[in-house]
Each structure stands twice: as C-alpha cells, then as structure tokens.
C-alpha positions in Angstrom: 3.2 5.5 -10.5 0.4 7.9 -11.2 -2.7 7.9 -9.0 -6.3 8.4 -9.8 -7.7 10.4 -6.9 -11.0 11.2 -8.8 -12.7 8.7 -6.6 -11.5 9.0 -3.0 -11.6 5.7 -1.2 -14.6 5.5 1.0 -12.5 3.7 3.7 -9.7 6.2 3.7 -8.3 6.6 7.2 -8.5 10.4 7.8 -5.2 10.3 9.7 -3.4 9.7 6.3 -2.6 12.3 3.8 -2.9 11.4 0.1 0.8 12.4 -0.4 1.9 10.0 2.4 0.0 7.2 0.6 1.8 8.0 -2.7 5.1 8.1 -0.9 4.5 4.6 0.5 4.4 3.3 -3.1 7.8 5.0 -3.8 9.4 3.3 -0.8 12.3 1.2 -2.4 11.6 -1.5 0.2 7.8 -1.5 -0.3 6.2 -4.9 -0.4 3.7 -5.5 -3.1 1.5 -8.6 -3.0 -1.1 -10.2 -5.2 -3.4 -11.9 -2.7 -4.0 -15.6 -3.1 -7.6 -15.3 -2.0 -10.0 -15.9 -4.9 -12.1 -13.0 -3.7 -9.3 -10.5 -4.4 -7.8 -12.3 -7.4 -11.0 -12.1 -9.4 -11.2 -8.3 -8.8 -7.5 -7.8 -9.6 -6.7 -6.1 -6.3 -3.2 -5.8 -4.9 -1.7 -5.0 -1.5 1.1 -2.5 -0.9 3.0 -2.2 2.4 5.3 0.8 2.4 6.6 3.6 4.5 6.1 7.3 3.8 8.9 9.9 3.8 7.9 10.8 7.4 8.4 7.1 8.4 4.7 6.2 8.7 3.9 2.6 7.7 0.9 2.4 5.4 -1.1 -0.6 4.2 -3.0 0.0 1.0 -5.4 -2.1 -1.2 -5.4 -0.9 -4.8 -6.1 -1.8 -8.3 -4.2 -0.7 -11.4 -4.4 -0.6 -15.2 -0.6 -0.6 -15.5 -0.4 3.2 -15.7 -2.5 4.5 -12.8 -3.3 3.1 -9.4 -6.7 3.6 -7.8 -6.6 3.3 -4.0 -9.5 1.3 -2.6 -8.5 1.2 1.0 -5.6 2.6 3.0 -4.6 2.7 6.7 -1.6 2.8 9.0 0.3 -0.5 9.6 -1.0 -2.9 12.2 1.5 -4.7 14.4 1.7 -7.8 12.2 2.2 -5.8 9.1 4.9 -3.7 10.7 6.7 -6.9 11.7 6.3 -8.4 8.2 7.7 -5.2 6.6 10.6 -5.0 9.0 11.5 -8.7 8.4 11.5 -8.1 4.7 13.5 -4.9 5.1 16.1 -6.7 7.3 16.4 -9.5 4.8 16.9 -7.1 1.9 19.6 -5.2 3.7 21.5 -8.3 5.0 
C-alpha cells in the first residue's frame, strides 16, 4: 500500500517513525477494521493494528482511496489493543 505523507497527521505520536507505521500495514497478521460507529463510517475511516519490523505494536486510524492510505492518527498499542492483536495472532497460528 502506498502512503500519502503530504499531510502529516496532527496527532502523530512523535515516538513513532513513519517507516514503522508503514511496516505495521505490511504485517501479515495485521488486523484491519471498519468501525461500526456511525461517526467513523460516514467519514470512511478504518483502523489498523499491526506490528512494525522492530516488534512495536502500532494502532492507526486511516482513510484510503483504494490506492493510497492517508494516516489520520497513529500511536503505540495500548494494553487492550495488544491483547486483541495477540489473541487474533494466536488464533491464526493455531
């Protein structure tokens, strides 16, 4: 997936590198979700939970036109997200 970094997200966690965010989308076990909240559905925003090549869990809110992704918000996993990701990973590997 290509990324549009022309507009850097205003909520970007400065502890994250842009490359790490991109790598989290390449994670073969990444979890991509379309939120069921009307607030996010109207604006066509998606969630990605993935791990970078260095093993850092990254939660990202993004939108896409099918060719490029524009990151709106990104930060390291919180405990619940890490648990959710690990549960999905364990299920996929079982």
